[in-house]
C-alpha positions in Angstrom: 119.2 123.1 140.6 116.5 124.8 138.5 116.6 128.6 138.1 113.3 130.0 139.3 111.2 132.4 137.2 111.0 134.8 140.1 114.8 135.2 140.1 114.9 135.6 136.3 112.2 138.3 136.5 114.3 140.2 139.1 117.3 139.8 136.9 115.4 141.2 133.9 114.4 144.3 135.9 117.9 145.0 137.1 119.4 144.4 133.7 116.9 146.7 131.8 116.9 149.5 134.4 120.7 149.4 134.9 120.8 149.1 138.7 119.3 148.1 142.0 117.8 151.5 142.9 115.9 151.8 139.7 114.6 148.3 140.0 113.0 149.0 143.4 110.0 150.6 141.9 109.1 147.8 139.6 109.9 144.9 142.0 108.7 146.4 145.3 111.9 145.1 146.9 114.7 147.0 148.7 118.0 147.5 147.0 119.6 145.3 149.7 117.2 142.5 149.0 117.7 142.8 145.2 121.4 142.7 145.7 121.2 139.5 147.7 118.9 137.9 145.1 121.2 138.8 142.2 124.3 137.6 144.0 122.5 134.3 144.8 121.5 133.9 141.1 125.2 134.4 140.1 126.3 131.8 142.5 123.6 129.4 141.3 124.6 129.9 137.6 128.3 130.0 138.4 128.9 133.3 136.4 129.2 137.0 137.2 126.3 138.6 135.5 126.9 142.3 136.2 129.8 144.7 136.5 128.9 146.8 139.5 129.8 150.5 139.7 128.5 153.5 141.5 126.9 154.7 138.3 124.9 151.4 137.9 125.1 147.8 136.8 126.4 146.8 133.4 125.9 143.3 132.0 128.9 141.0 131.5 129.1 138.6 128.5 127.4 135.9 130.6 124.7 138.5 131.7 124.0 139.3 128.0 123.6 135.6 127.2 121.3 135.1 130.2 119.3 138.2 129.2 118.4 136.7 125.8 117.3 133.4 127.4 115.4 135.2 130.2 113.5 137.2 127.6 112.5 134.0 125.9 111.2 132.7 129.2 109.3 135.9 129.8 107.6 135.7 126.4 106.5 132.2 127.1 105.2 133.0 130.5 103.3 136.0 129.1 101.7 133.8 126.5 100.6 131.3 129.2 99.1 134.2 131.2 97.3 135.6 128.2 95.9 132.1 127.4 94.8 131.6 131.0 93.1 135.0 131.2 91.6 134.8 127.8 93.5 137.9 126.6 95.1 138.4 123.2 96.1 135.0 121.9 99.6 133.6 122.0 99.6 133.3 118.2 101.8 135.9 116.4 101.2 136.8 112.8 104.5 138.1 111.2 104.1 140.5 108.4 107.2 141.1 106.3 107.7 144.2 104.1 110.2 146.9 103.2 110.8 149.9 105.4 108.4 152.3 103.7 105.6 149.8 103.5 106.1 148.8 107.1 105.9 152.4 108.0 102.6 152.7 106.1 101.2 149.6 107.7 102.2 150.7 111.2 100.3 154.0 110.8 97.2 152.1 109.7 97.4 149.3 112.2 93.8 150.0 113.4 92.6 149.0 109.9 94.5 145.7 110.0 94.2 144.5 113.6 92.2 144.9 116.8 92.6 143.3 120.2 89.6 141.1 119.5 91.3 139.3 116.7 92.9 136.7 119.0 96.4 137.1 117.6 99.2 139.6 117.8 101.1 141.2 114.9 104.8 141.5 114.5 106.3 143.5 111.6 109.5 142.1 110.1 111.2 144.8 108.1 113.2 143.2 105.2 114.1 144.1 101.7 115.1 140.6 100.6 112.4 138.0 100.3 112.0 136.2 103.6 111.1 132.5 103.7 107.4 132.4 104.3 107.3 128.7 103.7 109.6 128.2 106.7 107.6 130.7 108.8 110.2 133.4 108.9 107.0 135.4 108.2 103.4 134.6 107.8 102.4 137.3 105.3 104.8 139.0 102.8 104.2 142.3 101.1 106.2 142.4 97.9 106.5 144.4 94.7 106.1 141.3 92.5 103.9 138.2 92.4 105.2 135.2 94.4 106.8 132.5 92.2 107.2 129.9 94.9 104.7 127.0 94.3 103.7 126.8 97.9 102.7 130.5 98.1 99.4 132.1 97.2 99.3 135.8 96.2 96.8 138.6 96.0 97.4 141.7 93.8 96.9 145.0 95.7 96.6 148.7 94.7 99.2 150.0 92.2 101.9 152.1 93.8 103.5 155.2 92.3 106.7 156.9 93.3 107.5 160.6 93.9 110.2 162.9 95.2 109.6 164.5 98.6 111.1 167.5 100.3 110.6 169.9 103.2 108.0 172.6 102.6 110.6 175.3 103.0 113.3 175.2 100.4 116.2 175.3 102.8 119.6 173.8 102.9 120.1 171.0 100.4 116.6 171.2 98.9 117.2 174.8 97.9 120.4 173.7 96.1 118.8 170.8 94.3 120.5 168.1 96.4 119.3 164.7 97.3 119.1 162.2 100.2 120.2 158.7 99.2 119.7 155.3 100.6 122.3 152.8 101.5 122.4 149.2 102.8 119.7 146.6 101.8 117.2 149.4 101.0 119.5 150.6 98.2 118.2 147.6 96.0 114.7 149.0 95.9 113.4 150.4 92.6 113.1 154.0 94.0 116.7 154.0 95.4 118.1 152.6 92.1 116.2 155.3 90.2 117.6 158.1 92.4 121.1 156.7 92.0 120.8 156.5 88.2 119.3 160.0 87.7 120.8 162.1 90.5 123.6 160.0 92.0 126.1 162.8 91.6 123.9 165.1 93.7 123.3 162.8 96.7 125.0 164.4 99.6 123.7 162.6 102.6 122.4 159.0 102.9 120.5 156.8 105.4 120.1 153.1 105.6 116.5 153.0 106.9 113.2 154.8 106.3 113.3 156.7 109.6 116.7 158.3 109.1 115.9 159.2 105.5 112.6 160.8 106.5 114.2 162.8 109.2 117.0 164.0 106.8 114.3 165.2 104.4 112.4 166.9 107.2 115.5 168.8 108.1 115.7 170.1 104.5 118.9 168.2 103.7 117.6 167.1 100.3 114.9 165.1 98.5 114.6 161.3 98.3 112.4 159.2 95.9 110.1 156.8 97.6 106.7 155.2 97.3 103.9 157.7 97.2 102.0 155.1 99.3 104.1 156.1 102.3 103.4 159.8 101.9 105.9 160.8 104.6 103.3 162.0 107.2 105.6 164.1 109.3 105.7 167.7 110.2 108.0 168.8 107.3 107.6 166.6 104.3 105.5 166.9 101.2 105.5 165.5 97.6 107.6 167.9 95.5 105.9 167.0 92.2 103.7 164.5 90.3 104.6 160.8 90.4 107.8 160.1 88.6 107.0 159.3 85.0 110.3 157.4 84.4 109.7 155.1 87.4 106.6 153.0 86.5 103.9 152.2 89.0 104.2 148.8 90.5 101.6 146.5 92.0 102.0 145.4 95.6 101.4 141.7 96.3 100.5 140.0 99.5 101.8 136.4 99.8 100.8 133.7 102.2 101.3 129.9 102.2 98.7 127.9 100.4 98.3 125.6 103.4 97.5 128.6 105.6 94.9 129.8 103.1 93.2 126.4 103.1 92.8 126.3 106.9 91.5 129.8 107.5 88.4 130.1 109.7 86.6 133.1 111.1 88.4 136.4 110.6 91.7 135.8 108.9 94.9 137.8 109.3 95.0 139.3 105.8 96.5 142.5 104.6 95.0 144.7 101.8 95.0 148.3 100.6 91.9 150.2 99.6 
């Protein structure tokens, strides 16, 4: 017997909201009706989907597996609805970049995309090169020109690097300490520079742009990062001129040559002024 989309939609609401009572507002059904529908879905699938407790519903292993599949169905149904209603197109343009660059692009999304473009944008944060040729991303923002023969590249604005700190010299900043970067982001030029020049004074580290930025805002220390990002939060500013020992780099946008050849109308490109 086929599982109905209506049942999957109810399952998604209960799973995301953590219980029957919370799902009443989004489904318009009573808790008793929701309970019966969830139980019927479990019988149909042959698996227990939730661990029931007075504090709410928690997904079982089978429930987690169904959640991923139900979300795929939801995305497909939403795309069909958008197509039918003439809303934002079902096409998704994936833009891959590192954490700081993704942060910058996110803050300037209105310069890159509008609802009239007929496609949606998905940012894929990655520090390693993603396979654009195999559509892991449609556009890649890199610090070097593409070398793959099937990719076309465009040179963008040169990018400088600087140290940043909280305006008030408190905590680690006052003592000349630094915030480091771990994980995949540690392979970036700015992270390597900081490790080489001030590795012995790194006291706290984060593995993504958000955590590093918040640590700096709290006055924990200073990181080195692209001046492009400019850390636009309540408590960060550049603590000096661009680092002379860390040369400026050119950003490059990369896209498949086949995609370049079939562009028509407004194309999903990325550029910096």
